[in-house]
C-alpha positions as YAML, in Angstrom:
chain: A
units: angstrom
residues:
- id: 1
  name: UNK
  ca: [-32.24, 21.73, -25.09]
- id: 2
  name: UNK
  ca: [-34.37, 24.70, -26.09]
- id: 3
  name: UNK
  ca: [-37.40, 22.61, -27.07]
- id: 4
  name: UNK
  ca: [-37.44, 21.06, -23.57]
- id: 5
  name: UNK
  ca: [-37.46, 24.53, -22.01]
- id: 6
  name: UNK
  ca: [-40.27, 25.50, -24.37]
- id: 7
  name: UNK
  ca: [-42.37, 22.56, -23.14]
- id: 8
  name: UNK
  ca: [-41.65, 23.49, -19.52]
- id: 9
  name: UNK
  ca: [-42.71, 27.11, -20.05]
- id: 10
  name: UNK
  ca: [-45.87, 26.09, -21.95]
- id: 11
  name: UNK
  ca: [-46.94, 23.75, -19.16]
- id: 12
  name: UNK
  ca: [-46.08, 26.32, -16.50]
- id: 13
  name: UNK
  ca: [-48.45, 28.77, -18.17]
- id: 14
  name: UNK
  ca: [-51.20, 26.13, -18.27]
- id: 15
  name: UNK
  ca: [-50.69, 25.37, -14.56]
- id: 16
  name: UNK
  ca: [-50.80, 29.05, -13.65]
- id: 17
  name: UNK
  ca: [-54.13, 29.43, -15.42]
- id: 18
  name: UNK
  ca: [-55.40, 26.58, -13.25]
- id: 19
  name: UNK
  ca: [-54.19, 28.40, -10.15]
- id: 20
  name: UNK
  ca: [-51.33, 25.96, -9.53]
- id: 21
  name: UNK
  ca: [-47.86, 27.00, -8.40]
- id: 22
  name: UNK
  ca: [-44.79, 25.71, -10.25]
- id: 23
  name: UNK
  ca: [-41.32, 24.67, -9.16]
- id: 24
  name: UNK
  ca: [-38.35, 24.32, -11.51]
- id: 25
  name: UNK
  ca: [-35.65, 21.73, -10.87]
- id: 26
  name: UNK
  ca: [-32.30, 22.19, -12.65]
- id: 27
  name: UNK
  ca: [-29.21, 20.00, -12.56]
- id: 28
  name: UNK
  ca: [-26.51, 22.63, -12.00]
- id: 29
  name: UNK
  ca: [-23.51, 20.45, -11.15]
- id: 30
  name: UNK
  ca: [-22.35, 16.87, -11.51]
- id: 31
  name: UNK
  ca: [-19.56, 14.88, -9.92]
- id: 32
  name: UNK
  ca: [-18.87, 11.67, -11.82]
- id: 33
  name: UNK
  ca: [-21.25, 10.52, -14.55]
- id: 34
  name: UNK
  ca: [-25.00, 10.45, -14.96]
- id: 35
  name: UNK
  ca: [-27.70, 9.63, -17.51]
- id: 36
  name: UNK
  ca: [-28.09, 13.34, -18.30]
- id: 37
  name: UNK
  ca: [-25.80, 16.32, -17.81]
- id: 38
  name: UNK
  ca: [-26.00, 19.73, -16.07]
- id: 39
  name: UNK
  ca: [-28.54, 21.99, -17.75]
- id: 40
  name: UNK
  ca: [-31.42, 19.50, -17.83]
- id: 41
  name: UNK
  ca: [-34.63, 20.67, -16.17]
- id: 42
  name: UNK
  ca: [-38.04, 19.52, -15.13]
- id: 43
  name: UNK
  ca: [-41.16, 21.30, -13.97]
- id: 44
  name: UNK
  ca: [-43.20, 20.20, -10.98]
- id: 45
  name: UNK
  ca: [-46.68, 21.61, -10.49]
- id: 46
  name: UNK
  ca: [-48.45, 21.97, -7.16]
- id: 47
  name: UNK
  ca: [-50.50, 18.84, -7.88]
- id: 48
  name: UNK
  ca: [-47.17, 16.98, -8.20]
- id: 49
  name: UNK
  ca: [-47.35, 16.43, -11.96]
- id: 50
  name: UNK
  ca: [-44.06, 16.65, -13.83]
- id: 51
  name: UNK
  ca: [-42.92, 17.98, -17.20]
- id: 52
  name: UNK
  ca: [-39.50, 16.88, -18.44]
- id: 53
  name: UNK
  ca: [-36.92, 14.86, -16.55]
- id: 54
  name: UNK
  ca: [-33.51, 15.30, -14.95]
- id: 55
  name: UNK
  ca: [-32.44, 11.68, -15.28]
- id: 56
  name: UNK
  ca: [-33.62, 8.32, -16.57]
- id: 57
  name: UNK
  ca: [-36.32, 7.97, -13.92]
- id: 58
  name: UNK
  ca: [-34.37, 7.13, -10.75]
- id: 59
  name: UNK
  ca: [-34.09, 10.72, -9.49]
- id: 60
  name: UNK
  ca: [-37.45, 12.27, -10.34]
- id: 61
  name: UNK
  ca: [-39.46, 10.87, -7.42]
- id: 62
  name: UNK
  ca: [-36.89, 12.18, -4.93]
- id: 63
  name: UNK
  ca: [-36.88, 15.62, -6.58]
- id: 64
  name: UNK
  ca: [-40.65, 15.75, -6.36]
- id: 65
  name: UNK
  ca: [-40.51, 14.87, -2.63]
- id: 66
  name: UNK
  ca: [-37.85, 17.50, -1.95]
- id: 67
  name: UNK
  ca: [-39.85, 20.13, -3.87]
- id: 68
  name: UNK
  ca: [-42.77, 20.12, -1.40]
- id: 69
  name: UNK
  ca: [-41.17, 22.58, 1.07]
- id: 70
  name: UNK
  ca: [-40.45, 25.00, -1.80]
- id: 71
  name: UNK
  ca: [-44.16, 25.17, -2.60]
- id: 72
  name: UNK
  ca: [-44.82, 25.95, 1.07]
- id: 73
  name: UNK
  ca: [-42.23, 28.62, 1.85]
- id: 74
  name: UNK
  ca: [-41.31, 29.84, -1.65]
- id: 75
  name: UNK
  ca: [-37.58, 29.62, -0.93]
- id: 76
  name: UNK
  ca: [-35.15, 28.06, -3.45]
- id: 77
  name: UNK
  ca: [-33.25, 25.05, -2.14]
- id: 78
  name: UNK
  ca: [-30.45, 22.75, -3.19]
- id: 79
  name: UNK
  ca: [-30.58, 18.97, -3.11]
- id: 80
  name: UNK
  ca: [-28.04, 16.30, -3.88]
- id: 81
  name: UNK
  ca: [-28.63, 12.84, -5.23]
- id: 82
  name: UNK
  ca: [-25.90, 10.26, -4.79]
- id: 83
  name: UNK
  ca: [-26.20, 7.68, -7.54]
- id: 84
  name: UNK
  ca: [-22.86, 6.05, -6.89]
- id: 85
  name: UNK
  ca: [-24.42, 3.24, -4.87]
- id: 86
  name: UNK
  ca: [-27.35, 2.69, -7.24]
- id: 87
  name: UNK
  ca: [-27.47, 0.61, -10.41]
- id: 88
  name: UNK
  ca: [-27.04, 2.59, -13.63]
- id: 89
  name: UNK
  ca: [-25.63, 5.79, -12.08]
- id: 90
  name: UNK
  ca: [-22.09, 6.65, -11.09]
- id: 91
  name: UNK
  ca: [-22.28, 10.29, -10.01]
- id: 92
  name: UNK
  ca: [-23.49, 12.90, -7.55]
- id: 93
  name: UNK
  ca: [-26.15, 15.27, -8.89]
- id: 94
  name: UNK
  ca: [-26.62, 18.78, -7.50]
- id: 95
  name: UNK
  ca: [-30.10, 20.08, -8.24]
- id: 96
  name: UNK
  ca: [-31.46, 23.58, -7.73]
- id: 97
  name: UNK
  ca: [-35.17, 23.61, -6.85]
- id: 98
  name: UNK
  ca: [-36.80, 27.04, -7.14]
- id: 99
  name: UNK
  ca: [-40.24, 28.66, -7.50]
- id: 100
  name: UNK
  ca: [-41.05, 29.30, -11.15]
- id: 101
  name: UNK
  ca: [-43.54, 31.92, -12.34]
- id: 102
  name: UNK
  ca: [-43.97, 32.95, -15.98]
- id: 103
  name: UNK
  ca: [-44.93, 36.60, -16.47]
- id: 104
  name: UNK
  ca: [-46.58, 38.03, -19.57]
- id: 105
  name: UNK
  ca: [-43.47, 40.11, -20.26]
- id: 106
  name: UNK
  ca: [-41.19, 37.09, -20.05]
- id: 107
  name: UNK
  ca: [-43.47, 34.97, -22.23]
- id: 108
  name: UNK
  ca: [-43.54, 37.68, -24.91]
- id: 109
  name: UNK
  ca: [-39.73, 37.98, -24.87]
- id: 110
  name: UNK
  ca: [-39.30, 34.19, -25.00]
- id: 111
  name: UNK
  ca: [-41.72, 33.71, -27.90]
- id: 112
  name: UNK
  ca: [-40.08, 36.58, -29.79]
- id: 113
  name: UNK
  ca: [-36.66, 34.98, -29.28]
- id: 114
  name: UNK
  ca: [-37.98, 31.67, -30.62]
- id: 115
  name: UNK
  ca: [-39.46, 33.32, -33.68]
- id: 116
  name: UNK
  ca: [-36.24, 35.22, -34.41]
- id: 117
  name: UNK
  ca: [-34.25, 32.02, -33.78]
- id: 118
  name: UNK
  ca: [-31.92, 33.67, -31.29]
- id: 119
  name: UNK
  ca: [-29.84, 31.97, -28.63]
- id: 120
  name: UNK
  ca: [-30.56, 32.55, -24.95]
- id: 121
  name: UNK
  ca: [-28.37, 32.24, -21.88]
- id: 122
  name: UNK
  ca: [-29.56, 30.81, -18.55]
- id: 123
  name: UNK
  ca: [-27.58, 31.46, -15.37]
- id: 124
  name: UNK
  ca: [-28.25, 29.69, -12.07]
- id: 125
  name: UNK
  ca: [-26.75, 30.71, -8.69]
- id: 126
  name: UNK
  ca: [-26.31, 27.97, -6.08]
- id: 127
  name: UNK
  ca: [-24.24, 26.29, -3.35]
- id: 128
  name: UNK
  ca: [-22.84, 22.78, -3.38]
- id: 129
  name: UNK
  ca: [-24.65, 21.91, -0.14]
- id: 130
  name: UNK
  ca: [-27.53, 19.49, 0.28]
- id: 131
  name: UNK
  ca: [-30.81, 21.16, 1.32]
- id: 132
  name: UNK
  ca: [-29.12, 24.53, 1.72]
- id: 133
  name: UNK
  ca: [-31.06, 27.73, 1.17]
- id: 134
  name: UNK
  ca: [-29.77, 31.13, 0.24]
- id: 135
  name: UNK
  ca: [-29.58, 33.79, -2.43]
- id: 136
  name: UNK
  ca: [-30.27, 31.16, -5.08]
- id: 137
  name: UNK
  ca: [-32.12, 31.48, -8.37]
- id: 138
  name: UNK
  ca: [-32.03, 31.41, -12.16]
- id: 139
  name: UNK
  ca: [-32.21, 34.16, -14.74]
- id: 140
  name: UNK
  ca: [-32.67, 34.11, -18.52]
- id: 141
  name: UNK
  ca: [-30.73, 36.55, -20.69]
- id: 142
  name: UNK
  ca: [-32.03, 37.43, -24.15]
- id: 143
  name: UNK
  ca: [-30.06, 38.76, -27.09]
- id: 144
  name: UNK
  ca: [-31.74, 42.19, -26.88]
- id: 145
  name: UNK
  ca: [-30.21, 42.64, -23.43]
- id: 146
  name: UNK
  ca: [-33.34, 41.96, -21.40]
- id: 147
  name: UNK
  ca: [-32.98, 39.73, -18.32]
- id: 148
  name: UNK
  ca: [-35.73, 37.92, -16.43]
- id: 149
  name: UNK
  ca: [-35.10, 36.44, -12.99]
- id: 150
  name: UNK
  ca: [-37.46, 33.87, -11.50]
- id: 151
  name: UNK
  ca: [-36.33, 34.59, -7.94]
- id: 152
  name: UNK
  ca: [-35.06, 37.82, -6.47]
- id: 153
  name: UNK
  ca: [-31.36, 37.63, -5.67]
- id: 154
  name: UNK
  ca: [-29.21, 40.29, -4.03]
- id: 155
  name: UNK
  ca: [-25.90, 39.17, -5.50]
- id: 156
  name: UNK
  ca: [-24.29, 39.78, -2.11]
- id: 157
  name: UNK
  ca: [-23.74, 36.14, -1.20]
- id: 158
  name: UNK
  ca: [-20.79, 34.49, -2.95]
- id: 159
  name: UNK
  ca: [-22.21, 31.57, -4.92]
- id: 160
  name: UNK
  ca: [-21.33, 29.27, -7.76]
- id: 161
  name: UNK
  ca: [-22.86, 30.11, -11.14]
- id: 162
  name: UNK
  ca: [-23.89, 27.58, -13.76]
- id: 163
  name: UNK
  ca: [-24.22, 29.21, -17.18]
- id: 164
  name: UNK
  ca: [-25.82, 27.54, -20.19]
- id: 165
  name: UNK
  ca: [-26.24, 28.83, -23.73]
- id: 166
  name: UNK
  ca: [-29.20, 27.39, -25.63]
- id: 167
  name: UNK
  ca: [-28.94, 27.60, -29.39]
- id: 168
  name: UNK
  ca: [-32.06, 27.79, -31.59]
- id: 169
  name: UNK
  ca: [-33.71, 24.46, -32.28]
- id: 170
  name: UNK
  ca: [-32.32, 22.71, -35.34]
- id: 171
  name: UNK
  ca: [-34.43, 23.60, -38.38]
- id: 172
  name: UNK
  ca: [-35.15, 20.90, -40.95]
- id: 173
  name: UNK
  ca: [-36.24, 21.96, -44.42]
- id: 174
  name: UNK
  ca: [-37.88, 19.05, -46.25]
- id: 175
  name: UNK
  ca: [-38.31, 19.57, -49.99]
- id: 176
  name: UNK
  ca: [-40.85, 16.99, -51.08]
- id: 177
  name: UNK
  ca: [-44.25, 15.80, -49.94]
- id: 178
  name: UNK
  ca: [-44.48, 12.07, -50.50]
- id: 179
  name: UNK
  ca: [-45.11, 9.43, -47.83]
- id: 180
  name: UNK
  ca: [-41.46, 9.29, -46.75]
- id: 181
  name: UNK
  ca: [-41.43, 13.07, -46.23]
- id: 182
  name: UNK
  ca: [-44.42, 12.73, -43.89]
- id: 183
  name: UNK
  ca: [-42.58, 10.14, -41.79]
- id: 184
  name: UNK
  ca: [-39.39, 12.23, -41.69]
- id: 185
  name: UNK
  ca: [-41.42, 15.23, -40.54]
- id: 186
  name: UNK
  ca: [-43.16, 13.28, -37.78]
- id: 187
  name: UNK
  ca: [-39.96, 11.78, -36.40]
- id: 188
  name: UNK
  ca: [-37.93, 15.00, -36.51]
- id: 189
  name: UNK
  ca: [-40.69, 16.92, -34.70]
- id: 190
  name: UNK
  ca: [-40.43, 14.37, -31.85]
- id: 191
  name: UNK
  ca: [-36.80, 15.48, -31.50]
- id: 192
  name: UNK
  ca: [-38.00, 19.05, -31.05]
- id: 193
  name: UNK
  ca: [-36.75, 20.24, -34.42]
- id: 194
  name: UNK
  ca: [-38.47, 23.03, -36.32]
- id: 195
  name: UNK
  ca: [-39.75, 21.53, -39.57]
- id: 196
  name: UNK
  ca: [-40.69, 23.40, -42.76]
- id: 197
  name: UNK
  ca: [-42.08, 21.59, -45.79]
- id: 198
  name: UNK
  ca: [-41.89, 22.65, -49.43]
- id: 199
  name: UNK
  ca: [-44.33, 20.88, -51.73]
- id: 200
  name: UNK
  ca: [-45.06, 21.09, -55.44]
- id: 201
  name: UNK
  ca: [-47.27, 23.99, -56.46]
- id: 202
  name: UNK
  ca: [-49.11, 21.56, -58.75]
- id: 203
  name: UNK
  ca: [-49.86, 19.24, -55.84]
- id: 204
  name: UNK
  ca: [-50.21, 21.51, -52.81]
- id: 205
  name: UNK
  ca: [-50.57, 19.99, -49.36]
- id: 206
  name: UNK
  ca: [-51.99, 21.36, -46.11]
- id: 207
  name: UNK
  ca: [-50.33, 21.77, -42.73]
- id: 208
  name: UNK
  ca: [-52.65, 19.05, -41.44]
- id: 209
  name: UNK
  ca: [-50.96, 16.58, -43.82]
- id: 210
  name: UNK
  ca: [-47.66, 16.88, -41.92]
- id: 211
  name: UNK
  ca: [-47.87, 16.18, -38.21]
- id: 212
  name: UNK
  ca: [-45.40, 18.35, -36.32]
- id: 213
  name: UNK
  ca: [-44.55, 20.74, -39.18]
- id: 214
  name: UNK
  ca: [-44.32, 24.48, -38.58]
- id: 215
  name: UNK
  ca: [-45.16, 25.41, -42.17]
- id: 216
  name: UNK
  ca: [-46.10, 23.85, -45.50]
- id: 217
  name: UNK
  ca: [-45.50, 25.86, -48.66]
- id: 218
  name: UNK
  ca: [-46.46, 24.99, -52.22]
- id: 219
  name: UNK
  ca: [-43.96, 26.49, -54.65]
- id: 220
  name: UNK
  ca: [-41.43, 25.94, -57.42]
- id: 221
  name: UNK
  ca: [-37.60, 26.06, -57.37]
- id: 222
  name: UNK
  ca: [-37.73, 29.36, -59.24]
- id: 223
  name: UNK
  ca: [-40.23, 31.09, -56.93]
- id: 224
  name: UNK
  ca: [-39.45, 29.69, -53.51]
- id: 225
  name: UNK
  ca: [-38.07, 32.03, -50.84]
- id: 226
  name: UNK
  ca: [-35.64, 30.09, -48.67]
- id: 227
  name: UNK
  ca: [-34.81, 30.97, -45.07]
- id: 228
  name: UNK
  ca: [-31.63, 29.06, -44.22]
- id: 229
  name: UNK
  ca: [-29.52, 30.00, -41.19]
- id: 230
  name: UNK
  ca: [-26.56, 28.43, -39.36]
- id: 231
  name: UNK
  ca: [-28.83, 25.90, -37.64]
- id: 232
  name: UNK
  ca: [-30.61, 24.64, -40.78]
- id: 233
  name: UNK
  ca: [-30.37, 21.24, -42.45]
- id: 234
  name: UNK
  ca: [-32.06, 20.27, -45.72]
- id: 235
  name: UNK
  ca: [-33.34, 16.99, -47.11]
- id: 236
  name: UNK
  ca: [-34.19, 16.92, -50.81]
- id: 237
  name: UNK
  ca: [-36.76, 14.21, -51.55]
- id: 238
  name: UNK
  ca: [-39.02, 15.21, -54.45]
- id: 239
  name: UNK
  ca: [-38.49, 11.88, -56.28]
- id: 240
  name: UNK
  ca: [-38.11, 13.91, -59.48]
- id: 241
  name: UNK
  ca: [-34.61, 14.28, -60.96]
- id: 242
  name: UNK
  ca: [-35.20, 17.55, -62.81]
- id: 243
  name: UNK
  ca: [-36.89, 19.14, -59.80]
- id: 244
  name: UNK
  ca: [-34.12, 17.97, -57.46]
- id: 245
  name: UNK
  ca: [-31.51, 19.53, -59.75]
- id: 246
  name: UNK
  ca: [-33.37, 22.85, -59.87]
- id: 247
  name: UNK
  ca: [-33.69, 22.98, -56.10]
- id: 248
  name: UNK
  ca: [-30.05, 21.99, -55.75]
- id: 249
  name: UNK
  ca: [-29.06, 24.95, -57.94]
- id: 250
  name: UNK
  ca: [-31.07, 27.27, -55.69]
- id: 251
  name: UNK
  ca: [-29.46, 25.80, -52.60]
- id: 252
  name: UNK
  ca: [-25.95, 26.64, -53.89]
- id: 253
  name: UNK
  ca: [-26.72, 30.20, -52.79]
- id: 254
  name: UNK
  ca: [-26.67, 29.02, -49.16]
- id: 255
  name: UNK
  ca: [-24.52, 26.96, -46.84]
- id: 256
  name: UNK
  ca: [-26.72, 24.53, -44.90]
- id: 257
  name: UNK
  ca: [-25.14, 22.38, -42.19]
- id: 258
  name: UNK
  ca: [-26.31, 19.27, -44.01]
- id: 259
  name: UNK
  ca: [-27.89, 18.61, -47.40]
- id: 260
  name: UNK
  ca: [-29.29, 15.11, -47.78]
- id: 261
  name: UNK
  ca: [-30.53, 13.81, -51.14]
- id: 262
  name: UNK
  ca: [-32.42, 10.59, -51.70]
- id: 263
  name: UNK
  ca: [-31.39, 8.22, -54.47]
- id: 264
  name: UNK
  ca: [-28.63, 5.91, -55.60]
- id: 265
  name: UNK
  ca: [-24.92, 6.69, -55.93]
- id: 266
  name: UNK
  ca: [-25.36, 6.73, -59.71]
- id: 267
  name: UNK
  ca: [-28.08, 9.37, -59.35]
- id: 268
  name: UNK
  ca: [-25.87, 11.37, -56.98]
- id: 269
  name: UNK
  ca: [-22.97, 11.38, -59.43]
- id: 270
  name: UNK
  ca: [-25.23, 12.51, -62.25]
- id: 271
  name: UNK
  ca: [-26.67, 15.29, -60.10]
- id: 272
  name: UNK
  ca: [-23.22, 16.54, -59.16]
- id: 273
  name: UNK
  ca: [-22.02, 16.45, -62.77]
- id: 274
  name: UNK
  ca: [-25.04, 18.39, -63.98]
- id: 275
  name: UNK
  ca: [-24.68, 20.78, -61.07]
- id: 276
  name: UNK
  ca: [-21.08, 21.52, -62.02]
- id: 277
  name: UNK
  ca: [-22.10, 22.10, -65.64]
- id: 278
  name: UNK
  ca: [-24.63, 24.73, -64.58]
- id: 279
  name: UNK
  ca: [-22.57, 26.18, -61.73]
- id: 280
  name: UNK
  ca: [-18.91, 26.37, -62.68]
- id: 281
  name: UNK
  ca: [-17.97, 28.45, -59.64]
- id: 282
  name: UNK
  ca: [-19.36, 25.88, -57.21]
- id: 283
  name: UNK
  ca: [-17.32, 25.78, -54.00]
- id: 284
  name: UNK
  ca: [-15.82, 22.70, -52.39]
- id: 285
  name: UNK
  ca: [-17.42, 23.77, -49.11]
- id: 286
  name: UNK
  ca: [-20.90, 23.43, -50.60]
- id: 287
  name: UNK
  ca: [-20.16, 20.01, -52.08]
- id: 288
  name: UNK
  ca: [-18.99, 18.86, -48.63]
- id: 289
  name: UNK
  ca: [-22.46, 19.56, -47.24]
- id: 290
  name: UNK
  ca: [-24.07, 17.05, -49.64]
- id: 291
  name: UNK
  ca: [-24.85, 13.58, -48.28]
- id: 292
  name: UNK
  ca: [-26.25, 11.27, -50.93]
- id: 293
  name: UNK
  ca: [-27.60, 8.69, -50.61]
- id: 294
  name: UNK
  ca: [-28.86, 10.32, -47.42]
- id: 295
  name: UNK
  ca: [-28.66, 8.39, -44.17]
- id: 296
  name: UNK
  ca: [-26.51, 5.98, -42.20]
- id: 297
  name: UNK
  ca: [-26.29, 2.32, -43.16]
- id: 298
  name: UNK
  ca: [-28.47, 0.74, -40.47]
- id: 299
  name: UNK
  ca: [-30.27, -1.68, -42.77]
- id: 300
  name: UNK
  ca: [-33.26, 0.65, -43.18]
- id: 301
  name: UNK
  ca: [-36.09, -0.61, -45.41]
- id: 302
  name: UNK
  ca: [-39.41, 1.03, -44.45]
- id: 303
  name: UNK
  ca: [-40.10, 4.79, -44.71]
- id: 304
  name: UNK
  ca: [-39.91, 5.02, -40.91]
- id: 305
  name: UNK
  ca: [-36.57, 3.23, -40.83]
- id: 306
  name: UNK
  ca: [-35.21, 5.40, -43.64]
- id: 307
  name: UNK
  ca: [-36.29, 8.49, -41.70]
- id: 308
  name: UNK
  ca: [-34.44, 7.16, -38.64]
- id: 309
  name: UNK
  ca: [-31.35, 6.55, -40.79]
- id: 310
  name: UNK
  ca: [-31.42, 10.11, -42.15]
- id: 311
  name: UNK
  ca: [-32.02, 11.69, -38.73]
- id: 312
  name: UNK
  ca: [-29.15, 9.68, -37.26]
- id: 313
  name: UNK
  ca: [-26.81, 10.96, -39.97]
- id: 314
  name: UNK
  ca: [-27.96, 14.54, -39.42]
- id: 315
  name: UNK
  ca: [-27.22, 14.23, -35.70]
- id: 316
  name: UNK
  ca: [-23.77, 12.78, -36.34]
- id: 317
  name: UNK
  ca: [-22.94, 15.58, -38.79]
- id: 318
  name: UNK
  ca: [-24.29, 18.47, -36.70]
- id: 319
  name: UNK
  ca: [-22.77, 17.09, -33.48]
- id: 320
  name: UNK
  ca: [-19.49, 16.32, -35.31]
- id: 321
  name: UNK
  ca: [-19.28, 12.70, -34.22]
- id: 322
  name: UNK
  ca: [-18.36, 9.48, -35.98]
- id: 323
  name: UNK
  ca: [-21.09, 6.83, -35.61]
- id: 324
  name: UNK
  ca: [-19.93, 3.82, -33.58]
- id: 325
  name: UNK
  ca: [-21.63, 1.25, -31.38]
- id: 326
  name: UNK
  ca: [-21.54, 2.46, -27.77]
- id: 327
  name: UNK
  ca: [-20.42, -0.97, -26.58]
- id: 328
  name: UNK
  ca: [-17.17, -0.45, -28.49]
- id: 329
  name: UNK
  ca: [-16.31, 2.76, -26.63]
- id: 330
  name: UNK
  ca: [-13.69, 2.41, -23.91]
- id: 331
  name: UNK
  ca: [-14.08, 5.89, -22.45]
- id: 332
  name: UNK
  ca: [-17.01, 8.07, -21.45]
- id: 333
  name: UNK
  ca: [-20.01, 8.34, -23.77]
- id: 334
  name: UNK
  ca: [-20.01, 12.16, -23.47]
- id: 335
  name: UNK
  ca: [-16.78, 14.11, -23.47]
...
């Protein structure tokens, strides 16, 4: 996930300023099943502190032990971890361990890509051999064509390549500023989502009022400038019917992945009827994006539980899954 890579890079920069070397561990191949899949990464600093994880906790200590020679000789290495004889794991992990240095040029390109909400591609070269060394290493490819490699590779040696495309972090636009909006903001930021808040211009709030938010804007439905891309979801929670309707009319100009609206089914039906009266050319595709009452039926009562219910529904919609108890699945959890 892009937000995990962002945390890794941020901590790598902090370590470098302290004079500490960094090593990046990446799961590049998997045989069987595991807690997490290829593409997960963790950072290990020279003082043996870790950022991120490559599993549920059973692998990390071994990765840290195997990383020590990489700090010493600066050569990328492969390691395997056989979880087939351990409780909770059923697969063989192949992990690339490589020196990791963040340059000013790379940091500038990465931050620019985040701001422009562009996807990036990471490619890792490796062998399926435990503790092997060679022409290994990872490179990050940006949309503008620039490529940054963390380890010099000749490309002469024939190696396997793991390629991963990281989409921009999901952006959540919350329209409303009451207590439930604060909780939704806090919980979605934990997931690494980019959160923007729109509040009433008559009751403006500050960024400090919303932990984890990227921006807080006081405005009106008529004046607000919306920035909605393919990775944007919206939750409408002003607790004011007329204001919800006005914002809903503005949102018909866009096609968010998900549009959640608080309230009862009766309120939803009234909103849709009024919306159709004002917008006769409304498309079926837009109506399909509306989820109201917002959230999955998990018995939520408190603002925190309601936020969890809404976030769960957003995940199921954006990941195109049908919610079901995992104990009722007969096959693999992940396809």
